[in-house]
C-alpha positions, -999 to +999 in steps of 0.1 A: -283+152+225-312+130+237-310+095+253-329+079+225-304+092+200-275+078+220-293+045+224-298+042+186-262+053+178-247+027+203-269+001+188-254+009+154-219+008+169-227-027+183-237-039+149-206-023+133-181-040+157-196-074+149-190-067+112-154-056+121-148-088+140-157-109+110-138-087+086-105-089+105-110-126+111-106-120+148-102-157+159-077-165+132-057-133+139-056-141+176-044-176+170-016-164+147-004-138+173-004-164+201+014-189+179+043-164+172+043-154+209+047-191+219+075-196+194+093-165+207+095-180+241+114-211+229+152-213+235+162-215+198+139-187+186+169-163+181+189-189+163+180-172+130+179-134+141+166-120+108+137-145+107+130-139+144+129-101+139+104-105+110+082-128+130+081-103+159+074-075+135+044-095+121+032-103+156+034-066+166+015-054+135-013-080+140-015-075+177-021-037+171-052-046+151-065-069+179-058-044+206-075-016+188-105-037+181-108-049+217-105-013+229-134-002+207-155-032+215-151-026+253-161+011+249-192+001+230-202-026+255-196-003+284-217+024+267-245+000+261-245-011+297-246+026+309-275+033+285-294+003+299-287+016+334-299+051+329-329+040+308-345+027+340-329+051+365-317+083+348-284+097+360-275+131+345-237+126+353-235+093+334-255+108+305-231+137+302-201+113+302-217+092+275-225+123+254-189+136+257-174+102+247-198+097+218-179+119+193-145+103+200-158+068+198-176+076+164-142+088+150-124+058+163-149+034+146-146+053+113-108+051+114-109+014+123-132+007+094-103+013+071-083-015+088-110-040+080-099-038+043-067-055+055-078-091+049-049-103+027-022-121+047+004-099+030-012-066+040+011-060+070+042-064+048+065-038+031+054-028-004+074-029-036+061-002-060+069-001-097+059+030-118+060+029-156+050+055-183+024+046-208+008+063-238+021+099-241+058+098-250+080+123-232+050+137-214+042+103-200+078+098-188+076+131-169+042+121-155+057+088-142+084+109-124+057+132-109+039+101-095+071+088-080+077+121-063+041+121-050+044+087-034+078+095-020+065+127-004+035+107+010+060+082+026+081+111+040+049+125+056+042+091+072+078+084+083+080+054+059+115+044+046+119+043+008+147+024-009+152+026-046+156-008-063+153+001-099+156+034-117+159+042-154+158+078-166+138+088-197+157+099-228+145+135-226+128+138-192+112+118-164+116+080-161+112+049-181+107+028-150+113+031-112+108+005-085+110+014-048+108-006-016+085+011+009+092-001+045+066+002+072+041-021+087+009-023+066+025-003+038+013-029+013-022-029+028-024+009+025-010+012-009-024-019-028-054+003-038-030+025-058-025-004-084-038+008-118-035+034-144-032+071-135-043+096-161-029+132-164-044+161-183-024+193-186-008+217-210+025+200-218+057+219-210+073+199-238+049+212-264+061+244-281+025+251-291+012+249-255-014+223-263-033+202-238-020+166-236-034+134-220-008+110-206-009+077-186+013+059-162+009+026-144+014+019-107+020-017-097+025-029-061+035-063-047+044-073-011+080-078-001+088-115+003+111-126+031+141-148+024+127-177+044+097-180+021+102-210-003+097-204-040+094-228-069+128-217-081+161-234-088+193-214-088+203-231-121+172-215-137+186-180-131+206-160-156+227-131-143+238-104-167+260-074-158+263-041-176+272-004-172+248+015-151+228+044-164+210+051-131+215+079-105+246+080-084+270+102-102+294+098-130+315+071-112+286+048-112+291+042-150+328+033-147+323-004-140+299-032-148+279-026-116+243-029-130+227-064-126+198-081-143+186-115-130+163-135-152+142-165-142+145-183-175+114-206-173+090-177-168+110-149-184+105-127-153+134-105-145+146-078-121+172-051-128+191-030-103+217-003-111+212+022-082+243+012-063+280+014-072+286-021-059+277-050-082+272-072-051+247-048-036+229-044-069+227-082-072+212-085-037+186-059-044+177-074-078+173-108-062+150-093-036+129-078-063+129-110-084+118-131-055+088-107-049+078-108-085+081-146-088+061-150-055+033-128-070+035-147-103+032-181-087+005-169-063-016-157-093-012-189-112-023-209-081-053-187-072-062-179-109-068-143-098-089-119-117-072-097-143-085-066-124-054-066-102-030-071-131-024-035-138+009-042-155-008-064-180-033-038-192-028-012-219-016+019-201-040+041-219-077+051-222-104+030-204-083+015-177-075+044-154-084+044-117-077+081-111-076+113-131-054+143-124-065+174-143-043+205-143-060+224-172-086+238-180-095+233-143-078+216-114-093+183-101-081+149-089-108+122-089-107+086-080-130+067-104-138+039-079-145+057-046-155+090-062-132+109-038-121+142-054-104+175-047-095+206-065-062+211-046-040+193-071-008+209-058-013+194-024-020+160-039+012+161-060+030+170-029+019+138-012-014+147+004-032+115-008-046+101+025-082+109+014-077+089-018-060+059+000-085+059+028-115+065+005-106+034-015-101+013+016-135+025+029-150+016-005-136-019-002-149-023+033-184-011+023-185-037-006-175-064+019-201-052+044 
């Protein structure tokens, strides 16, 4: 490794961290962290414990981004200073130190680049994921169940907590719909790129003639909304219906009217929960889901967002897929946006999807850069 090479690489690093600083909105982020820290020092901060905990969680998540950025910035600045020093008076020891640190710093910068895709104020929040089958009948219902397992396994690998909010089995196999709450900081930021149509090609186990089938399922993700967020919603506008549950939980789950559906009458938006034996618990979970859906609905109305993020509104069929999963006649998973692909489809279906998630986030960062 030559000095001129290191000089050029550190120059590129310096340019990159300036891009990072703008991408993460450094000054705004710092102000938000300091604001929460100031509030946390006030005597009445813990008057509402749940709200206080959520604010501290937000501060912690945002402060991690700031700390990581500053660490990288300091390493780059120090490296540039050492390069300037040995450019006029060469020191072999300093040069060796720089050379040994170069690889690790390059990796850190590559990893941090992913974080610069987290520009939405909701990125640090928990994620609510809904999976629905599309064109393909029983095969599509089974495909939706396979996707649910894939994301659940990914969460297990990461140590993310998964709570089922909604689950309806298919008539013959798989699921008609499933909604889960994924709890971990930045889970929405990491998973929002999974919104869209996922396409499966395989020889169907449900076809007695062993023909190859193409099926589709949609993945839709919204951020969890805390209880203290005010919504344009009146309690009188809500209709609550109860019915016998058909979800998981054993035979006893069907013996009472435990399932709950809450509908916001003016918009027609509803949320259903039947995963618990307690009607009260199902009602709480349904309300949590409804609040998140209404928040997203009102946000989109206000911002007049592009239809590109409205995966649920698209036909779940040809022409709208973001990723293809091919089991036969060859094995391949390919993201149609970032072009990330692999032939190890078994690993992907077992939750090994970091390359696809990070590939999309890098793709977003590159477009912004």
